[in-house]
MARTI-715705 format. One record per atom (N, C-alpha, C, O): x, y, z; residue number from 1; atom name; residue in one letter. Coordinates in pm, 1 decimal. Atoms other than C-alpha are relative to their C-alpha. Layout:
N
<c1 = X c2 = Y c3 = Z n = NUM atom = CA res = a>
...
***
This chain:
85
<c1 = 60.1 c2 = 121.6 c3 = 49.8 n = 1 atom = N res = m>
<c1 = -11942.4 c2 = -352.6 c3 = -8205.6 n = 1 atom = CA res = m>
<c1 = -95.8 c2 = 32.1 c3 = -114.9 n = 1 atom = C res = m>
<c1 = -104.8 c2 = -43.2 c3 = -211.9 n = 1 atom = O res = m>
<c1 = 93.3 c2 = -40.3 c3 = 104.4 n = 2 atom = N res = e>
<c1 = -12201.7 c2 = -169.8 c3 = -8413.5 n = 2 atom = CA res = e>
<c1 = 73.1 c2 = 23.3 c3 = -131.9 n = 2 atom = C res = e>
<c1 = 21.4 c2 = -8.8 c3 = -238.9 n = 2 atom = O res = e>
<c1 = -80.4 c2 = -25.1 c3 = 119.0 n = 3 atom = N res = r>
<c1 = -11926.9 c2 = -64.9 c3 = -8655.7 n = 3 atom = CA res = r>
<c1 = 35.5 c2 = -131.7 c3 = -69.2 n = 3 atom = C res = r>
<c1 = 32.3 c2 = -141.2 c3 = -191.8 n = 3 atom = O res = r>
<c1 = -36.9 c2 = 129.9 c3 = 55.4 n = 4 atom = N res = v>
<c1 = -11820.8 c2 = -427.3 c3 = -8700.7 n = 4 atom = CA res = v>
<c1 = -116.2 c2 = -59.7 c3 = -77.4 n = 4 atom = C res = v>
<c1 = -98.2 c2 = -108.7 c3 = -188.9 n = 4 atom = O res = v>
<c1 = 116.4 c2 = 54.8 c3 = 69.1 n = 5 atom = N res = f>
<c1 = -12172.5 c2 = -538.1 c3 = -8788.9 n = 5 atom = CA res = f>
<c1 = -30.5 c2 = 79.9 c3 = -126.0 n = 5 atom = C res = f>
<c1 = -74.3 c2 = 24.1 c3 = -226.7 n = 5 atom = O res = f>
<c1 = 17.3 c2 = -82.0 c3 = 119.6 n = 6 atom = N res = g>
<c1 = -12197.2 c2 = -246.8 c3 = -9028.7 n = 6 atom = CA res = g>
<c1 = 95.8 c2 = -41.7 c3 = -110.1 n = 6 atom = C res = g>
<c1 = 58.4 c2 = -46.7 c3 = -227.3 n = 6 atom = O res = g>
<c1 = -99.2 c2 = 45.9 c3 = 96.8 n = 7 atom = N res = e>
<c1 = -11878.2 c2 = -364.4 c3 = -9197.9 n = 7 atom = CA res = e>
<c1 = -39.5 c2 = -135.7 c3 = -57.2 n = 7 atom = C res = e>
<c1 = -24.6 c2 = -159.5 c3 = -177.1 n = 7 atom = O res = e>
<c1 = 44.7 c2 = 130.5 c3 = 48.5 n = 8 atom = N res = l>
<c1 = -12012.4 c2 = -718.9 c3 = -9218.9 n = 8 atom = CA res = l>
<c1 = -113.1 c2 = 15.6 c3 = -99.3 n = 8 atom = C res = l>
<c1 = -116.2 c2 = -52.5 c3 = -201.9 n = 8 atom = O res = l>
<c1 = 110.3 c2 = -23.8 c3 = 92.2 n = 9 atom = N res = k>
<c1 = -12328.4 c2 = -590.7 c3 = -9380.7 n = 9 atom = CA res = k>
<c1 = 52.2 c2 = 57.8 c3 = -131.6 n = 9 atom = C res = k>
<c1 = -0.8 c2 = 27.2 c3 = -238.3 n = 9 atom = O res = k>
<c1 = -60.3 c2 = -53.2 c3 = 121.8 n = 10 atom = N res = s>
<c1 = -12112.3 c2 = -396.4 c3 = -9626.4 n = 10 atom = CA res = s>
<c1 = 57.7 c2 = -112.3 c3 = -84.7 n = 10 atom = C res = s>
<c1 = 44.0 c2 = -112.1 c3 = -207.0 n = 10 atom = O res = s>
<c1 = -54.0 c2 = 114.5 c3 = 72.4 n = 11 atom = N res = l>
<c1 = -11936.3 c2 = -719.0 c3 = -9718.2 n = 11 atom = CA res = l>
<c1 = -112.7 c2 = -79.9 c3 = -63.6 n = 11 atom = C res = l>
<c1 = -98.3 c2 = -129.5 c3 = -175.4 n = 11 atom = O res = l>
<c1 = 113.4 c2 = 72.8 c3 = 56.5 n = 12 atom = N res = q>
<c1 = -12274.1 c2 = -884.6 c3 = -9768.1 n = 12 atom = CA res = q>
<c1 = -55.9 c2 = 72.5 c3 = -122.1 n = 12 atom = C res = q>
<c1 = -100.7 c2 = 7.9 c3 = -216.8 n = 12 atom = O res = q>
<c1 = 47.4 c2 = -73.8 c3 = 116.0 n = 13 atom = N res = r>
<c1 = -12375.5 c2 = -606.1 c3 = -10005.1 n = 13 atom = CA res = r>
<c1 = 90.6 c2 = -23.7 c3 = -119.8 n = 13 atom = C res = r>
<c1 = 44.2 c2 = -27.4 c3 = -233.7 n = 13 atom = O res = r>
<c1 = -93.2 c2 = 28.6 c3 = 109.0 n = 14 atom = N res = l>
<c1 = -12061.6 c2 = -674.7 c3 = -10208.0 n = 14 atom = CA res = l>
<c1 = -25.4 c2 = -138.3 c3 = -58.6 n = 14 atom = C res = l>
<c1 = -13.7 c2 = -158.8 c3 = -179.4 n = 14 atom = O res = l>
<c1 = 25.5 c2 = 136.8 c3 = 45.1 n = 15 atom = N res = d>
<c1 = -12146.9 c2 = -1043.3 c3 = -10225.6 n = 15 atom = CA res = d>
<c1 = -124.5 c2 = -50.6 c3 = 70.8 n = 15 atom = C res = d>
<c1 = -115.7 c2 = -99.1 c3 = 183.6 n = 15 atom = O res = d>
<c1 = 125.8 c2 = 37.0 c3 = -66.3 n = 16 atom = N res = p>
<c1 = -12513.4 c2 = -1120.6 c3 = -10152.7 n = 16 atom = CA res = p>
<c1 = -8.7 c2 = -148.0 c3 = 36.3 n = 16 atom = C res = p>
<c1 = -98.1 c2 = -187.5 c3 = 111.1 n = 16 atom = O res = p>
<c1 = 2.8 c2 = 142.3 c3 = -33.0 n = 17 atom = N res = l>
<c1 = -12434.2 c2 = -1493.0 c3 = -10134.7 n = 17 atom = CA res = l>
<c1 = 64.9 c2 = -30.1 c3 = 134.8 n = 17 atom = C res = l>
<c1 = 56.2 c2 = -142.3 c3 = 184.8 n = 17 atom = O res = l>
<c1 = -63.2 c2 = 20.5 c3 = -129.8 n = 18 atom = N res = i>
<c1 = -12240.9 c2 = -1443.0 c3 = -9811.5 n = 18 atom = CA res = i>
<c1 = -106.7 c2 = -15.4 c3 = 107.3 n = 18 atom = C res = i>
<c1 = -194.0 c2 = 70.0 c3 = 122.6 n = 18 atom = O res = i>
<c1 = 90.6 c2 = 23.9 c3 = -112.0 n = 19 atom = N res = d>
<c1 = -12430.3 c2 = -1591.1 c3 = -9519.2 n = 19 atom = CA res = d>
<c1 = 85.6 c2 = -19.5 c3 = 123.5 n = 19 atom = C res = d>
<c1 = 142.8 c2 = -126.6 c3 = 144.0 n = 19 atom = O res = d>
<c1 = -87.5 c2 = 6.8 c3 = -116.9 n = 20 atom = N res = f>
<c1 = -12248.3 c2 = -1514.5 c3 = -9197.0 n = 20 atom = CA res = f>
<c1 = -57.4 c2 = -86.5 c3 = 110.9 n = 20 atom = C res = f>
<c1 = 6.0 c2 = -103.2 c3 = 215.1 n = 20 atom = O res = f>
<c1 = 57.8 c2 = 89.1 c3 = -100.0 n = 21 atom = N res = n>
<c1 = -12481.8 c2 = -1745.1 c3 = -9006.6 n = 21 atom = CA res = n>
<c1 = 23.1 c2 = -145.5 c3 = -34.9 n = 21 atom = C res = n>
<c1 = -16.4 c2 = -234.0 c3 = 40.9 n = 21 atom = O res = n>
<c1 = -21.2 c2 = 135.1 c3 = 49.5 n = 22 atom = N res = d>
<c1 = -12375.3 c2 = -2051.8 c3 = -9202.3 n = 22 atom = CA res = d>
<c1 = 148.2 c2 = -33.7 c3 = 11.8 n = 22 atom = C res = d>
<c1 = 231.8 c2 = 33.1 c3 = -49.1 n = 22 atom = O res = d>
<c1 = -140.0 c2 = 33.2 c3 = -21.7 n = 23 atom = N res = e>
<c1 = -12053.5 c2 = -2222.1 c3 = -9090.6 n = 23 atom = CA res = e>
<c1 = 67.2 c2 = -45.1 c3 = -129.3 n = 23 atom = C res = e>
<c1 = 186.7 c2 = -22.3 c3 = -147.6 n = 23 atom = O res = e>
<c1 = -57.7 c2 = 42.9 c3 = 126.8 n = 24 atom = N res = t>
<c1 = -12002.8 c2 = -2373.1 c3 = -9435.9 n = 24 atom = CA res = t>
<c1 = 47.0 c2 = 120.7 c3 = -80.4 n = 24 atom = C res = t>
<c1 = 157.9 c2 = 120.6 c3 = -133.8 n = 24 atom = O res = t>
<c1 = -42.0 c2 = -117.3 c3 = 75.6 n = 25 atom = N res = s>
<c1 = -11997.3 c2 = -2032.6 c3 = -9600.6 n = 25 atom = CA res = s>
<c1 = 113.2 c2 = 72.5 c3 = 72.5 n = 25 atom = C res = s>
<c1 = 198.4 c2 = 132.9 c3 = 7.5 n = 25 atom = O res = s>
<c1 = -110.2 c2 = -59.5 c3 = -75.3 n = 26 atom = N res = s>
<c1 = -11771.3 c2 = -1905.4 c3 = -9319.9 n = 26 atom = CA res = s>
<c1 = 130.9 c2 = -69.3 c3 = -34.2 n = 26 atom = C res = s>
<c1 = 233.6 c2 = -3.7 c3 = -51.6 n = 26 atom = O res = s>
<c1 = -118.4 c2 = 76.6 c3 = 35.2 n = 27 atom = N res = l>
<c1 = -11525.1 c2 = -2183.0 c3 = -9399.0 n = 27 atom = CA res = l>
<c1 = 45.7 c2 = 35.7 c3 = -141.9 n = 27 atom = C res = l>
<c1 = 164.7 c2 = 55.7 c3 = -166.0 n = 27 atom = O res = l>
<c1 = -34.6 c2 = -33.5 c3 = 138.2 n = 28 atom = N res = e>
<c1 = -11538.4 c2 = -2106.1 c3 = -9771.1 n = 28 atom = CA res = e>
<c1 = 57.4 c2 = 141.6 c3 = -10.0 n = 28 atom = C res = e>
<c1 = 152.8 c2 = 165.1 c3 = -84.2 n = 28 atom = O res = e>
<c1 = -52.1 c2 = -136.4 c3 = 0.3 n = 29 atom = N res = l>
<c1 = -11487.1 c2 = -1733.9 c3 = -9706.6 n = 29 atom = CA res = l>
<c1 = 140.9 c2 = 3.9 c3 = 56.5 n = 29 atom = C res = l>
<c1 = 228.5 c2 = 70.8 c3 = 1.6 n = 29 atom = O res = l>
<c1 = -133.8 c2 = 2.5 c3 = -60.7 n = 30 atom = N res = a>
<c1 = -11190.3 c2 = -1803.7 c3 = -9480.3 n = 30 atom = CA res = a>
<c1 = 101.4 c2 = -56.7 c3 = -98.4 n = 30 atom = C res = a>
<c1 = 211.5 c2 = -3.4 c3 = -112.1 n = 30 atom = O res = a>
<c1 = -90.9 c2 = 59.2 c3 = 98.9 n = 31 atom = N res = k>
<c1 = -11034.9 c2 = -2027.5 c3 = -9746.0 n = 31 atom = CA res = k>
<c1 = 28.8 c2 = 98.0 c3 = -113.4 n = 31 atom = C res = k>
<c1 = 142.6 c2 = 110.9 c3 = -158.5 n = 31 atom = O res = k>
<c1 = -15.2 c2 = -94.8 c3 = 110.1 n = 32 atom = N res = q>
<c1 = -11095.0 c2 = -1766.3 c3 = -10014.6 n = 32 atom = CA res = q>
<c1 = 88.2 c2 = 117.6 c3 = 41.1 n = 32 atom = C res = q>
<c1 = 180.5 c2 = 154.8 c3 = -31.4 n = 32 atom = O res = q>
<c1 = -72.2 c2 = -119.7 c3 = -42.3 n = 33 atom = N res = w>
<c1 = -10962.9 c2 = -1471.0 c3 = -9815.7 n = 33 atom = CA res = w>
<c1 = 141.1 c2 = -29.3 c3 = 47.8 n = 33 atom = C res = w>
<c1 = 231.4 c2 = 51.2 c3 = 25.4 n = 33 atom = O res = w>
<c1 = -133.6 c2 = 32.5 c3 = -50.4 n = 34 atom = N res = a>
<c1 = -10667.2 c2 = -1647.1 c3 = -9651.5 n = 34 atom = CA res = a>
<c1 = 85.0 c2 = -67.1 c3 = -107.2 n = 34 atom = C res = a>
<c1 = 207.9 c2 = -61.1 c3 = -102.8 n = 34 atom = O res = a>
<c1 = -73.5 c2 = 63.7 c3 = 108.6 n = 35 atom = N res = g>
<c1 = -10574.5 c2 = -1841.6 c3 = -9963.4 n = 35 atom = CA res = g>
<c1 = 101.0 c2 = -100.6 c3 = 50.0 n = 35 atom = C res = g>
<c1 = 68.5 c2 = -188.0 c3 = 130.4 n = 35 atom = O res = g>
<c1 = -105.1 c2 = 94.7 c3 = -37.1 n = 36 atom = N res = e>
<c1 = -10245.9 c2 = -2024.5 c3 = -9923.8 n = 36 atom = CA res = e>
<c1 = 38.9 c2 = 7.3 c3 = 147.0 n = 36 atom = C res = e>
<c1 = 109.9 c2 = -80.5 c3 = 196.0 n = 36 atom = O res = e>
<c1 = -31.5 c2 = -15.3 c3 = -142.2 n = 37 atom = N res = f>
<c1 = -10220.7 c2 = -1898.6 c3 = -9563.1 n = 37 atom = CA res = f>
<c1 = -103.2 c2 = -68.6 c3 = 89.9 n = 37 atom = C res = f>
<c1 = -87.2 c2 = -71.8 c3 = 211.9 n = 37 atom = O res = f>
<c1 = 108.7 c2 = 59.3 c3 = -78.5 n = 38 atom = N res = f>
<c1 = -10538.1 c2 = -2081.2 c3 = -9455.0 n = 38 atom = CA res = f>
<c1 = 46.4 c2 = -125.3 c3 = 72.8 n = 38 atom = C res = f>
<c1 = 111.4 c2 = -211.9 c3 = 14.2 n = 38 atom = O res = f>
<c1 = -26.9 c2 = 119.4 c3 = -79.3 n = 39 atom = N res = v>
<c1 = -10498.9 c2 = -2334.6 c3 = -9174.3 n = 39 atom = CA res = v>
<c1 = -133.0 c2 = -70.3 c3 = 23.6 n = 39 atom = C res = v>
<c1 = -159.9 c2 = -174.0 c3 = -37.1 n = 39 atom = O res = v>
<c1 = 138.4 c2 = 43.1 c3 = -18.5 n = 40 atom = N res = d>
<c1 = -10852.7 c2 = -2393.3 c3 = -9045.4 n = 40 atom = CA res = d>
<c1 = -71.9 c2 = 106.4 c3 = 81.7 n = 40 atom = C res = d>
<c1 = -9.9 c2 = 200.4 c3 = 131.4 n = 40 atom = O res = d>
<c1 = 78.5 c2 = -103.5 c3 = -68.4 n = 41 atom = N res = l>
<c1 = -11133.8 c2 = -2199.0 c3 = -8882.1 n = 41 atom = CA res = l>
<c1 = 42.9 c2 = 19.9 c3 = 144.9 n = 41 atom = C res = l>
<c1 = 34.1 c2 = 130.8 c3 = 197.5 n = 41 atom = O res = l>
<c1 = -39.9 c2 = -11.1 c3 = -140.2 n = 42 atom = N res = d>
<c1 = -11005.1 c2 = -2273.9 c3 = -8532.9 n = 42 atom = CA res = d>
<c1 = 133.9 c2 = 70.1 c3 = 17.5 n = 42 atom = C res = d>
<c1 = 169.8 c2 = 109.3 c3 = 128.5 n = 42 atom = O res = d>
<c1 = -131.9 c2 = -62.8 c3 = -9.4 n = 43 atom = N res = r>
<c1 = -10665.3 c2 = -2125.2 c3 = -8615.5 n = 43 atom = CA res = r>
<c1 = 13.7 c2 = 117.7 c3 = -95.7 n = 43 atom = C res = r>
<c1 = 116.4 c2 = 135.2 c3 = -161.2 n = 43 atom = O res = r>
<c1 = -3.3 c2 = -118.6 c3 = 86.2 n = 44 atom = N res = i>
<c1 = -10753.4 c2 = -1809.3 c3 = -8803.9 n = 44 atom = CA res = i>
<c1 = 111.7 c2 = 94.8 c3 = 43.6 n = 44 atom = C res = i>
<c1 = 172.4 c2 = 161.7 c3 = -40.0 n = 44 atom = O res = i>
<c1 = -106.7 c2 = -88.1 c3 = -48.2 n = 45 atom = N res = d>
<c1 = -10507.9 c2 = -1620.6 c3 = -8581.7 n = 45 atom = CA res = d>
<c1 = 133.8 c2 = -33.6 c3 = -64.6 n = 45 atom = C res = d>
<c1 = 211.3 c2 = 56.2 c3 = -97.5 n = 45 atom = O res = d>
<c1 = -125.1 c2 = 40.8 c3 = 64.8 n = 46 atom = N res = q>
<c1 = -10221.4 c2 = -1824.0 c3 = -8729.5 n = 46 atom = CA res = q>
<c1 = 2.8 c2 = 46.5 c3 = -145.3 n = 46 atom = C res = q>
<c1 = 104.9 c2 = 94.6 c3 = -194.3 n = 46 atom = O res = q>
<c1 = 8.5 c2 = -45.6 c3 = 138.5 n = 47 atom = N res = s>
<c1 = -10339.0 c2 = -1746.8 c3 = -9080.6 n = 47 atom = CA res = s>
<c1 = 21.4 c2 = 150.6 c3 = -7.4 n = 47 atom = C res = s>
<c1 = 94.5 c2 = 199.2 c3 = -93.8 n = 47 atom = O res = s>
<c1 = -15.0 c2 = -145.8 c3 = -1.4 n = 48 atom = N res = l>
<c1 = -10366.0 c2 = -1377.0 c3 = -8996.5 n = 48 atom = CA res = l>
<c1 = 144.5 c2 = 40.9 c3 = 25.1 n = 48 atom = C res = l>
<c1 = 195.6 c2 = 132.4 c3 = -39.3 n = 48 atom = O res = l>
<c1 = -139.5 c2 = -31.7 c3 = -31.9 n = 49 atom = N res = e>
<c1 = -10016.9 c2 = -1371.6 c3 = -8846.8 n = 49 atom = CA res = e>
<c1 = 89.9 c2 = -22.7 c3 = -121.6 n = 49 atom = C res = e>
<c1 = 175.1 c2 = 60.6 c3 = -152.5 n = 49 atom = O res = e>
<c1 = -79.8 c2 = 29.6 c3 = 120.0 n = 50 atom = N res = k>
<c1 = -9866.2 c2 = -1535.7 c3 = -9156.8 n = 50 atom = CA res = k>
<c1 = -26.3 c2 = 102.7 c3 = -108.7 n = 50 atom = C res = k>
<c1 = 66.0 c2 = 147.7 c3 = -176.6 n = 50 atom = O res = k>
<c1 = 35.8 c2 = -97.4 c3 = 102.7 n = 51 atom = N res = m>
<c1 = -10054.3 c2 = -1299.1 c3 = -9384.2 n = 51 atom = CA res = m>
<c1 = 59.7 c2 = 137.2 c3 = 30.2 n = 51 atom = C res = m>
<c1 = 105.6 c2 = 206.4 c3 = -60.6 n = 51 atom = O res = m>
<c1 = -56.0 c2 = -129.9 c3 = -37.8 n = 52 atom = N res = q>
<c1 = -9939.0 c2 = -992.9 c3 = -9189.2 n = 52 atom = CA res = q>
<c1 = 150.6 c2 = 3.7 c3 = -24.6 n = 52 atom = C res = q>
<c1 = 203.4 c2 = 104.9 c3 = -70.7 n = 52 atom = O res = q>
<c1 = -144.3 c2 = 6.1 c3 = 26.2 n = 53 atom = N res = k>
<c1 = -9574.9 c2 = -1104.9 c3 = -9209.5 n = 53 atom = CA res = k>
<c1 = 27.8 c2 = 11.0 c3 = -149.0 n = 53 atom = C res = k>
<c1 = 118.8 c2 = 82.6 c3 = -190.9 n = 53 atom = O res = k>
<c1 = -17.6 c2 = -4.4 c3 = 144.9 n = 54 atom = N res = e>
<c1 = -9607.6 c2 = -1160.1 c3 = -9582.7 n = 54 atom = CA res = e>
<c1 = -32.5 c2 = 138.1 c3 = -55.2 n = 54 atom = C res = e>
<c1 = 34.9 c2 = 185.8 c3 = -146.5 n = 54 atom = O res = e>
<c1 = 35.7 c2 = -134.7 c3 = 43.4 n = 55 atom = N res = m>
<c1 = -9778.5 c2 = -822.8 c3 = -9626.9 n = 55 atom = CA res = m>
<c1 = 115.8 c2 = 96.4 c3 = 25.2 n = 55 atom = C res = m>
<c1 = 148.8 c2 = 177.7 c3 = -61.2 n = 55 atom = O res = m>
<c1 = -113.2 c2 = -87.5 c3 = -32.6 n = 56 atom = N res = k>
<c1 = -9488.2 c2 = -647.5 c3 = -9452.0 n = 56 atom = CA res = k>
<c1 = 118.5 c2 = -26.7 c3 = -91.7 n = 56 atom = C res = k>
<c1 = 186.9 c2 = 65.9 c3 = -135.1 n = 56 atom = O res = k>
<c1 = -109.6 c2 = 36.0 c3 = 89.2 n = 57 atom = N res = k>
<c1 = -9236.6 c2 = -838.3 c3 = -9662.2 n = 57 atom = CA res = k>
<c1 = -23.8 c2 = 57.6 c3 = -140.0 n = 57 atom = C res = k>
<c1 = 67.9 c2 = 110.3 c3 = -203.0 n = 57 atom = O res = k>
<c1 = 34.0 c2 = -53.8 c3 = 131.7 n = 58 atom = N res = k>
<c1 = -9419.2 c2 = -738.0 c3 = -9981.4 n = 58 atom = CA res = k>
<c1 = 21.1 c2 = 151.6 c3 = -3.5 n = 58 atom = C res = k>
<c1 = 74.4 c2 = 205.1 c3 = -100.7 n = 58 atom = O res = k>
<c1 = -15.0 c2 = -146.0 c3 = -5.1 n = 59 atom = N res = a>
<c1 = -9424.7 c2 = -372.8 c3 = -9874.9 n = 59 atom = CA res = a>
<c1 = 148.5 c2 = 39.0 c3 = 2.2 n = 59 atom = C res = a>
<c1 = 188.6 c2 = 134.4 c3 = -64.5 n = 59 atom = O res = a>
<c1 = -143.5 c2 = -29.2 c3 = -4.7 n = 60 atom = N res = q>
<c1 = -9052.6 c2 = -377.4 c3 = -9792.4 n = 60 atom = CA res = q>
<c1 = 67.0 c2 = -21.6 c3 = -135.2 n = 60 atom = C res = q>
<c1 = 165.1 c2 = 45.2 c3 = -168.1 n = 60 atom = O res = q>
<c1 = -53.6 c2 = 27.8 c3 = 133.0 n = 61 atom = N res = n>
<c1 = -8985.4 c2 = -520.6 c3 = -10138.8 n = 61 atom = CA res = n>
<c1 = -65.5 c2 = 86.9 c3 = -107.7 n = 61 atom = C res = n>
<c1 = -49.9 c2 = 62.7 c3 = -227.4 n = 61 atom = O res = n>
<c1 = 66.8 c2 = -95.8 c3 = 88.1 n = 62 atom = N res = l>
<c1 = -9191.2 c2 = -236.5 c3 = -10289.0 n = 62 atom = CA res = l>
<c1 = -104.7 c2 = -65.7 c3 = -90.1 n = 62 atom = C res = l>
<c1 = -132.3 c2 = -17.2 c3 = -199.8 n = 62 atom = O res = l>
<c1 = 108.5 c2 = 68.6 c3 = 71.7 n = 63 atom = N res = e>
<c1 = -9461.3 c2 = -479.6 c3 = -10404.5 n = 63 atom = CA res = e>
<c1 = -132.5 c2 = 45.9 c3 = 62.8 n = 63 atom = C res = e>
<c1 = -201.6 c2 = -30.2 c3 = 130.4 n = 63 atom = O res = e>
<c1 = 109.4 c2 = -64.3 c3 = -70.4 n = 64 atom = N res = f>
<c1 = -9735.4 c2 = -242.7 c3 = -10296.4 n = 64 atom = CA res = f>
<c1 = -137.4 c2 = -54.2 c3 = -35.9 n = 64 atom = C res = f>
<c1 = -225.1 c2 = -61.1 c3 = 50.3 n = 64 atom = O res = f>
<c1 = 130.6 c2 = 53.9 c3 = 37.6 n = 65 atom = N res = e>
<c1 = -10023.6 c2 = -389.1 c3 = -10494.6 n = 65 atom = CA res = e>
<c1 = -27.6 c2 = -132.0 c3 = 70.4 n = 65 atom = C res = e>
<c1 = -138.6 c2 = -156.2 c3 = 117.8 n = 65 atom = O res = e>
<c1 = 15.5 c2 = 127.4 c3 = -69.5 n = 66 atom = N res = e>
<c1 = -9964.6 c2 = -733.9 c3 = -10348.3 n = 66 atom = CA res = e>
<c1 = -20.9 c2 = 22.2 c3 = 149.8 n = 66 atom = C res = e>
<c1 = -101.2 c2 = -46.6 c3 = 212.9 n = 66 atom = O res = e>
<c1 = 15.6 c2 = -32.3 c3 = -142.2 n = 67 atom = N res = a>
<c1 = -9928.1 c2 = -582.8 c3 = -10000.0 n = 67 atom = CA res = a>
<c1 = -140.9 c2 = 52.8 c3 = 27.8 n = 67 atom = C res = a>
<c1 = -201.4 c2 = 17.8 c3 = 129.1 n = 67 atom = O res = a>
<c1 = 135.1 c2 = -54.6 c3 = -17.1 n = 68 atom = N res = a>
<c1 = -10255.5 c2 = -392.6 c3 = -10043.6 n = 68 atom = CA res = a>
<c1 = -104.9 c2 = -109.7 c3 = -10.6 n = 68 atom = C res = a>
<c1 = -203.4 c2 = -109.4 c3 = 63.3 n = 68 atom = O res = a>
<c1 = 92.9 c2 = 112.4 c3 = 12.9 n = 69 atom = N res = d>
<c1 = -10432.1 c2 = -708.8 c3 = -10159.4 n = 69 atom = CA res = d>
<c1 = -2.3 c2 = -81.5 c3 = 128.8 n = 69 atom = C res = d>
<c1 = -109.0 c2 = -118.5 c3 = 177.8 n = 69 atom = O res = d>
<c1 = -6.2 c2 = 73.3 c3 = -127.4 n = 70 atom = N res = l>
<c1 = -10310.1 c2 = -891.1 c3 = -9848.8 n = 70 atom = CA res = l>
<c1 = -66.7 c2 = 78.6 c3 = 111.6 n = 70 atom = C res = l>
<c1 = -137.7 c2 = 21.1 c3 = 194.2 n = 70 atom = O res = l>
<c1 = 63.1 c2 = -84.6 c3 = -102.5 n = 71 atom = N res = r>
<c1 = -10417.6 c2 = -596.7 c3 = -9631.4 n = 71 atom = CA res = r>
<c1 = -151.6 c2 = -12.9 c3 = -5.2 n = 71 atom = C res = r>
<c1 = -217.0 c2 = -25.8 c3 = 98.2 n = 71 atom = O res = r>
<c1 = 145.3 c2 = 10.0 c3 = 15.9 n = 72 atom = N res = d>
<c1 = -10770.0 c2 = -616.1 c3 = -9773.1 n = 72 atom = CA res = d>
<c1 = -50.5 c2 = -137.6 c3 = 42.5 n = 72 atom = C res = d>
<c1 = -154.5 c2 = -148.6 c3 = 107.4 n = 72 atom = O res = d>
<c1 = 39.0 c2 = 136.0 c3 = -37.8 n = 73 atom = N res = r>
<c1 = -10786.7 c2 = -993.3 c3 = -9729.1 n = 73 atom = CA res = r>
<c1 = 10.5 c2 = -19.7 c3 = 150.9 n = 73 atom = C res = r>
<c1 = -71.8 c2 = -89.1 c3 = 210.6 n = 73 atom = O res = r>
<c1 = -16.3 c2 = 8.4 c3 = -145.3 n = 74 atom = N res = i>
<c1 = -10658.4 c2 = -960.3 c3 = -9371.0 n = 74 atom = CA res = i>
<c1 = -119.7 c2 = 65.5 c3 = 68.8 n = 74 atom = C res = i>
<c1 = -174.4 c2 = 11.2 c3 = 164.7 n = 74 atom = O res = i>
<c1 = 113.3 c2 = -71.1 c3 = -60.1 n = 75 atom = N res = q>
<c1 = -10931.3 c2 = -707.0 c3 = -9291.7 n = 75 atom = CA res = q>
<c1 = -126.6 c2 = -85.0 c3 = -7.2 n = 75 atom = C res = q>
<c1 = -199.7 c2 = -95.5 c3 = 91.3 n = 75 atom = O res = q>
<c1 = 118.8 c2 = 83.2 c3 = 15.1 n = 76 atom = N res = k>
<c1 = -11202.9 c2 = -935.3 c3 = -9428.5 n = 76 atom = CA res = k>
<c1 = 5.4 c2 = -120.3 c3 = 93.5 n = 76 atom = C res = k>
<c1 = -94.7 c2 = -157.4 c3 = 154.9 n = 76 atom = O res = k>
<c1 = -15.2 c2 = 117.6 c3 = -86.0 n = 77 atom = N res = l>
<c1 = -11064.3 c2 = -1233.3 c3 = -9239.2 n = 77 atom = CA res = l>
<c1 = -18.5 c2 = 37.7 c3 = 147.6 n = 77 atom = C res = l>
<c1 = -71.9 c2 = -41.3 c3 = 225.4 n = 77 atom = O res = l>
<c1 = 20.3 c2 = -46.3 c3 = -137.5 n = 78 atom = N res = k>
<c1 = -11059.5 c2 = -1030.3 c3 = -8916.0 n = 78 atom = CA res = k>
<c1 = -149.6 c2 = 15.8 c3 = 30.6 n = 78 atom = C res = k>
<c1 = -194.9 c2 = -19.4 c3 = 139.5 n = 78 atom = O res = k>
<c1 = 143.5 c2 = -12.3 c3 = -19.6 n = 79 atom = N res = f>
<c1 = -11428.2 c2 = -949.7 c3 = -8961.6 n = 79 atom = CA res = f>
<c1 = -64.8 c2 = -136.9 c3 = 14.2 n = 79 atom = C res = f>
<c1 = -153.7 c2 = -156.0 c3 = 97.2 n = 79 atom = O res = f>
<c1 = 52.5 c2 = 136.6 c3 = -9.3 n = 80 atom = N res = l>
<c1 = -11501.3 c2 = -1317.0 c3 = -9018.4 n = 80 atom = CA res = l>
<c1 = 33.6 c2 = -60.1 c3 = 135.4 n = 80 atom = C res = l>
<c1 = -49.9 c2 = -127.4 c3 = 196.0 n = 80 atom = O res = l>
<c1 = -41.0 c2 = 51.1 c3 = -130.9 n = 81 atom = N res = k>
<c1 = -11304.7 c2 = -1404.5 c3 = -8703.8 n = 81 atom = CA res = k>
<c1 = -88.3 c2 = 57.8 c3 = 110.6 n = 81 atom = C res = k>
<c1 = -129.4 c2 = -14.1 c3 = 201.7 n = 81 atom = O res = k>
<c1 = 88.6 c2 = -62.3 c3 = -98.8 n = 82 atom = N res = l>
<c1 = -11510.3 c2 = -1155.3 c3 = -8502.4 n = 82 atom = CA res = l>
<c1 = -137.3 c2 = -65.4 c3 = -1.5 n = 82 atom = C res = l>
<c1 = -198.5 c2 = -85.7 c3 = 103.3 n = 82 atom = O res = l>
<c1 = 129.8 c2 = 64.1 c3 = 14.7 n = 83 atom = N res = r>
<c1 = -11824.3 c2 = -1316.9 c3 = -8635.9 n = 83 atom = CA res = r>
<c1 = -0.8 c2 = -139.0 c3 = 61.9 n = 83 atom = C res = r>
<c1 = -101.6 c2 = -182.1 c3 = 118.0 n = 83 atom = O res = r>
<c1 = -8.5 c2 = 136.1 c3 = -50.6 n = 84 atom = N res = l>
<c1 = -11704.3 c2 = -1661.8 c3 = -8533.7 n = 84 atom = CA res = l>
<c1 = 24.8 c2 = -6.7 c3 = 151.2 n = 84 atom = C res = l>
<c1 = -8.0 c2 = -106.3 c3 = 215.7 n = 84 atom = O res = l>
<c1 = -30.9 c2 = -0.2 c3 = -145.2 n = 85 atom = N res = d>
<c1 = -11590.5 c2 = -1561.6 c3 = -8181.6 n = 85 atom = CA res = d>
<c1 = -123.4 c2 = 12.4 c3 = 84.8 n = 85 atom = C res = d>
<c1 = -114.1 c2 = 14.0 c3 = 207.5 n = 85 atom = O res = d>
***
């Protein structure tokens, strides 16, 4: 758990405007990170599942940069989900 909070703090250092205690900013972060895969905050798992499938498809099609971008967005969204749980 300590590692997760450390990662969240790292994300805050990247973007000092991130406030993980504010549901509005959590919603905006989820929309930003999930992009077209975003459903809503209550269904982040669905967004993550769709993103993971798309990431695998991109990797199989040798679109590694796009797959890596999705991987990074998935990781950020997972941290946000942990924060919301």
